[in-house]
C-alpha positions as CSV (number, residue, x, y, z in Angstrom):
1,X,6.7,-12.7,-26.7
2,X,3.6,-11.8,-28.3
3,X,2.7,-12.7,-31.9
4,X,-0.6,-11.1,-32.6
5,X,-1.3,-7.2,-32.8
6,X,-3.7,-7.7,-30.1
7,X,-1.6,-9.5,-27.9
8,X,1.3,-6.7,-28.6
9,X,-1.1,-4.1,-27.5
10,X,-2.1,-6.0,-24.3
11,X,1.5,-6.4,-23.6
12,X,2.5,-2.5,-23.9
13,X,-0.6,-1.8,-21.8
14,X,0.2,-4.0,-19.2
15,X,3.7,-2.7,-19.0
16,X,2.5,0.6,-18.5
17,X,0.1,-0.6,-15.9
18,X,2.7,-2.5,-13.9
19,X,4.9,0.6,-13.4
20,X,2.1,2.4,-11.6
21,X,0.9,-0.7,-9.9
22,X,4.5,-1.0,-8.5
23,X,4.8,2.4,-7.5
24,X,1.5,2.3,-5.5
25,X,2.5,-1.0,-3.8
26,X,6.0,0.3,-2.9
27,X,4.4,3.4,-1.6
28,X,2.0,1.6,0.6
29,X,4.5,-0.7,2.0
30,X,7.0,2.2,2.7
31,X,4.3,3.8,4.7
32,X,3.3,0.7,6.7
33,X,7.1,0.1,7.3
34,X,7.5,3.8,8.8
35,X,4.7,3.5,11.1
36,X,6.1,0.0,12.4
37,X,9.3,1.5,12.9
38,X,8.1,4.3,14.7
39,X,5.9,2.4,17.2
40,X,8.9,0.0,17.7
41,X,10.9,3.0,18.8
42,X,8.2,4.3,21.2
43,X,7.2,7.3,19.1
44,X,3.5,7.2,19.4
45,X,2.6,10.6,18.3
46,X,4.7,10.7,15.3
47,X,3.2,7.2,14.1
48,X,-0.5,8.7,14.9
49,X,0.3,11.6,12.4
50,X,1.5,9.3,9.8
51,X,-1.5,7.0,10.1
52,X,-3.5,9.0,7.9
53,X,-0.8,8.6,5.1
54,X,-0.5,4.9,5.3
55,X,-4.7,4.6,5.2
56,X,-4.4,6.7,2.1
57,X,-1.9,4.4,0.5
58,X,-3.9,1.2,1.6
59,X,-6.9,2.8,0.2
60,X,-5.7,3.8,-3.1
61,X,-4.0,0.2,-3.3
62,X,-7.5,-1.3,-3.0
63,X,-9.1,0.9,-5.3
64,X,-6.6,-0.1,-8.1
65,X,-6.9,-3.8,-7.2
66,X,-3.5,-4.4,-5.8
67,X,-4.9,-5.7,-2.6
68,X,-8.4,-6.9,-1.7
69,X,-11.1,-5.2,0.3
70,X,-10.7,-7.3,3.5
71,X,-6.8,-7.2,3.1
72,X,-7.1,-3.6,3.2
73,X,-9.3,-3.3,6.2
74,X,-7.1,-5.8,8.0
75,X,-3.9,-3.9,7.4
76,X,-5.6,-0.6,8.5
77,X,-7.1,-2.3,11.8
78,X,-3.8,-3.9,12.5
79,X,-1.9,-0.5,12.3
80,X,-4.4,1.2,14.1
81,X,-4.5,-1.1,16.9
82,X,-0.6,-1.1,17.0
83,X,-0.4,2.6,17.2
84,X,-2.8,2.8,19.8
85,X,-1.7,0.2,22.2
86,X,2.1,0.8,22.1
87,X,3.1,3.3,24.9
């Protein structure tokens, strides 16, 4: 546990930020998972509609520093390729 006043404040701050970061990460993972499931089931139209939500979640995770810029680009590219190639 933190000892100094500054360390205690940093601990509180990081605990609050962790809640927001975990929420953003689970949202991103959930959106990607839904698209993967829809494409696996052959529901291409529904997956295309939800692709925008996944892009939004990935971009927000990138903005907050949860994932790096190239990782976000790679995720978006692979999702788009998956949705567009599946029949």
